[in-house]
C-alpha positions as semicolon CSV with decimal commas, in nm:
position;residue;x (nm);y (nm);z (nm)
1;M;1,993;-3,893;-3,978
2;L;2,265;-4,081;-3,839
3;V;2,031;-4,344;-3,689
4;A;1,904;-4,427;-4,017
5;R;2,245;-4,445;-4,187
6;G;2,489;-4,569;-3,950
7;G;2,289;-4,752;-3,670
8;V;2,379;-4,469;-3,406
9;A;2,153;-4,474;-3,116
10;E;1,944;-4,175;-3,027
11;L;1,917;-4,112;-2,668
12;P;1,740;-3,819;-2,484
13;P;1,985;-3,590;-2,313
14;P;2,052;-3,668;-1,943
15;L;1,938;-3,326;-1,823
16;P;1,703;-3,058;-1,971
17;L;1,866;-2,831;-2,235
18;A;1,774;-2,481;-2,304
19;E;1,715;-2,374;-2,669
20;V;1,992;-2,208;-2,818
21;P;1,938;-1,936;-3,079
22;L;2,111;-1,988;-3,412
23;Y;2,183;-1,697;-3,636
24;L;2,314;-1,641;-3,996
25;L;2,531;-1,339;-4,038
26;W;2,674;-1,186;-4,355
27;H;2,816;-0,890;-4,497
28;Q;2,574;-0,635;-4,646
29;R;2,728;-0,662;-4,982
30;Y;2,583;-1,017;-5,018
31;D;2,220;-0,924;-4,952
32;N;2,139;-0,926;-5,332
33;D;2,383;-1,185;-5,433
34;H;2,179;-1,465;-5,589
35;A;2,435;-1,747;-5,487
36;H;2,458;-1,633;-5,132
37;T;2,089;-1,590;-5,110
38;W;2,038;-1,935;-5,240
39;L;2,294;-2,076;-4,990
40;R;2,116;-1,881;-4,686
41;D;1,785;-2,025;-4,800
42;L;1,918;-2,372;-4,831
43;A;2,084;-2,353;-4,466
44;T;1,749;-2,211;-4,327
45;E;1,534;-2,486;-4,474
46;T;1,773;-2,758;-4,372
47;L;1,816;-2,633;-4,009
48;Q;1,443;-2,580;-3,980
49;A;1,381;-2,943;-4,106
50;L;1,631;-3,083;-3,863
51;F;1,538;-2,874;-3,550
52;T;1,145;-2,837;-3,591
53;P;0,951;-3,113;-3,417
54;P;0,764;-3,315;-3,671
55;T;0,376;-3,292;-3,643
56;T;0,145;-3,602;-3,666
57;T;0,059;-3,507;-4,029
58;Q;0,420;-3,436;-4,140
59;Q;0,633;-3,740;-4,275
60;P;1,000;-3,732;-4,215
61;L;1,205;-3,600;-4,522
62;T;1,360;-3,956;-4,577
63;N;1,007;-4,128;-4,617
64;R;0,845;-3,861;-4,844
65;T;0,757;-3,982;-5,177
66;K;0,765;-3,761;-5,499
67;Q;0,417;-3,642;-5,608
């Protein structure tokens, strides 16, 4: 993302890194709150898009065209 916008170099880490789990937590009173559900869904979709390696058939989000 920064590479495309600001010319930042993307380099591999100097050593192998273990996967780190990422969790979303919230109070149960927000389980059925529509705004909170929207925000959780948006965060989940965004993080999955950022951290899921692209497949050979999947285009990066920045290069997708509207259909």
